[in-house]
C-alpha positions in Angstrom: 0.0 0.0 0.0 1.3 3.5 -0.9 1.3 6.2 1.6 0.2 9.7 0.6 3.8 10.9 0.2 5.2 7.9 -1.8 6.8 9.0 -5.0 6.1 6.9 -8.0 8.1 6.3 -11.1 5.7 4.6 -13.5 7.5 3.0 -16.5 5.4 1.9 -19.4 6.6 -1.2 -21.3 5.4 -2.8 -24.5 5.6 -3.0 -28.3 4.6 -0.3 -30.7 0.8 0.1 -31.0 0.2 -1.8 -27.8 -1.5 1.2 -26.2 1.4 2.6 -24.0 0.9 6.2 -24.9 -2.9 6.1 -24.3 -2.4 4.5 -20.9 0.4 7.0 -20.0 -1.8 10.0 -20.9 -4.7 8.7 -18.9 -2.5 8.0 -15.9 -0.9 11.4 -16.2 -4.2 13.1 -16.2 -5.6 11.1 -13.3 -2.5 11.4 -11.1 -1.5 14.9 -12.2 1.9 13.5 -13.1 4.1 14.6 -16.0 4.5 12.1 -18.9 7.9 11.9 -20.5 7.8 10.2 -23.9 11.0 8.6 -25.1 10.0 9.0 -28.7 9.7 12.8 -28.3 13.4 12.8 -27.4 14.4 10.2 -30.1 12.5 12.2 -32.7 14.9 15.1 -32.1 18.1 13.0 -31.8 17.4 10.7 -34.8 19.8 11.4 -37.6 22.2 13.4 -35.4 23.8 10.4 -33.5 24.3 6.7 -34.1 22.7 5.8 -30.7 19.6 8.0 -30.7 17.5 5.3 -29.0 20.0 4.8 -26.1 20.5 8.5 -25.6 16.7 9.1 -25.6 16.4 6.6 -22.7 19.2 8.3 -20.9 17.6 11.8 -21.4 14.1 10.5 -20.5 15.3 9.0 -17.2 17.4 12.1 -16.4 14.3 14.3 -16.8 12.4 11.7 -14.7 15.1 11.9 -12.0 14.7 15.7 -11.9 10.9 15.5 -11.6 11.2 13.0 -8.8 13.7 15.1 -6.9 11.2 18.0 -7.1 8.7 15.7 -5.4 6.6 14.8 -8.4 5.5 11.4 -9.5 6.5 10.8 -13.1 5.4 8.5 -15.9 7.9 7.3 -18.6 6.4 6.2 -21.8 8.8 3.9 -23.7 9.0 0.4 -25.0 11.4 -0.6 -22.2 12.4 -3.3 -24.7 15.8 -4.1 -23.2 16.9 -4.8 -19.7 19.3 -1.8 -19.8 16.3 0.6 -19.8 14.7 -1.2 -16.9 18.0 -1.2 -15.0 18.3 2.6 -15.5 14.7 3.0 -14.3 15.5 1.0 -11.2 18.6 3.1 -10.5 16.6 6.4 -10.8 13.9 5.0 -8.5 16.5 3.9 -6.0 18.4 7.2 -6.1 15.2 9.3 -5.5 13.5 7.0 -3.0 10.7 6.5 -5.4 8.7 3.3 -6.0 9.1 1.9 -9.5 6.0 0.4 -11.0 6.2 -1.2 -14.5 3.0 -1.1 -16.5 3.3 -3.4 -19.5 0.8 -3.0 -22.3 -0.3 -5.6 -24.8 -3.0 -5.8 -27.4 -4.6 -9.3 -27.7 -6.6 -8.5 -30.8 -4.4 -8.6 -34.0 -7.1 -6.7 -35.9 -7.1 -3.9 -33.4 -3.3 -3.9 -33.2 -3.0 -3.8 -37.0 -5.6 -0.9 -37.1 -3.5 1.1 -34.6 -0.2 0.5 -36.4 -1.6 1.3 -39.9 -3.4 4.4 -38.5 0.0 5.8 -37.7 0.9 6.3 -41.3 -1.4 9.2 -41.6 0.4 11.0 -38.7 3.6 11.7 -40.7 5.8 10.4 -37.9 9.6 10.3 -38.2 11.0 7.2 -40.0 12.0 5.3 -36.9 8.4 4.8 -35.9 6.6 1.6 -36.8 3.8 2.5 -39.2 3.0 -0.7 -41.0 2.2 -4.3 -40.1 5.3 -5.8 -41.8 7.4 -3.3 -39.9 5.8 -4.4 -36.7 6.4 -8.0 -37.5 10.1 -7.2 -38.2 10.3 -5.3 -34.9 8.9 -8.2 -33.0 11.4 -10.6 -34.6 14.3 -8.2 -33.7 13.1 -7.7 -30.1 12.1 -11.3 -29.4 15.4 -12.1 -27.6 15.6 -8.8 -25.6 12.1 -7.7 -24.6 11.3 -10.6 -22.3 13.4 -10.2 -19.1 12.5 -10.7 -15.5 10.9 -7.7 -13.7 11.4 -7.7 -9.9 9.4 -4.5 -9.2 5.6 -4.3 -9.1 4.5 -5.2 -12.6 1.0 -4.7 -14.0 0.1 -6.3 -17.3 -2.7 -4.6 -19.2 -4.5 -5.8 -22.3 -5.4 -2.4 -23.8 -8.0 -4.0 -26.2 -10.1 -4.5 -23.1 -9.7 -0.8 -22.0 -10.0 1.3 -25.1 -12.4 1.4 -28.0 -11.2 1.6 -31.6 -11.2 5.5 -31.4 -8.6 5.6 -28.7 -5.1 6.7 -29.7 -2.6 3.9 -29.4 
């Protein structure tokens, strides 16, 4: 049970189109907590450095650290697809005396997941975003070995198909 003064670092986890951003936005509104999106940072870094993804995680968790040190709970929206990101989140939570909670999003309906992914193409997102079903399948193949790792902190698994209707942003 959390006491009224417990700081939270909520780290979203999941593949593209699984509903992480929609969940992060809802949590942010309900908790009055800032949402830091790794992709916003990567969008700026992409093309300027060979490790835009790694630097985006570092920047995201540095901003999260600053928010936690100011006494704010914070939500980090990212795939958290490698254990290194999770390790960084754990270090930030430890250093700021915050409780880390991992919220992992999935989408059990392939039709809904496909609709979300293909709907991204109209958004004119930077090239590193997954915007087609074949790109998602390739992403899942690439991440199969790295995205399933043990999580020792509180871990909530949410099937977003059960939470959101087809008009919700993924």
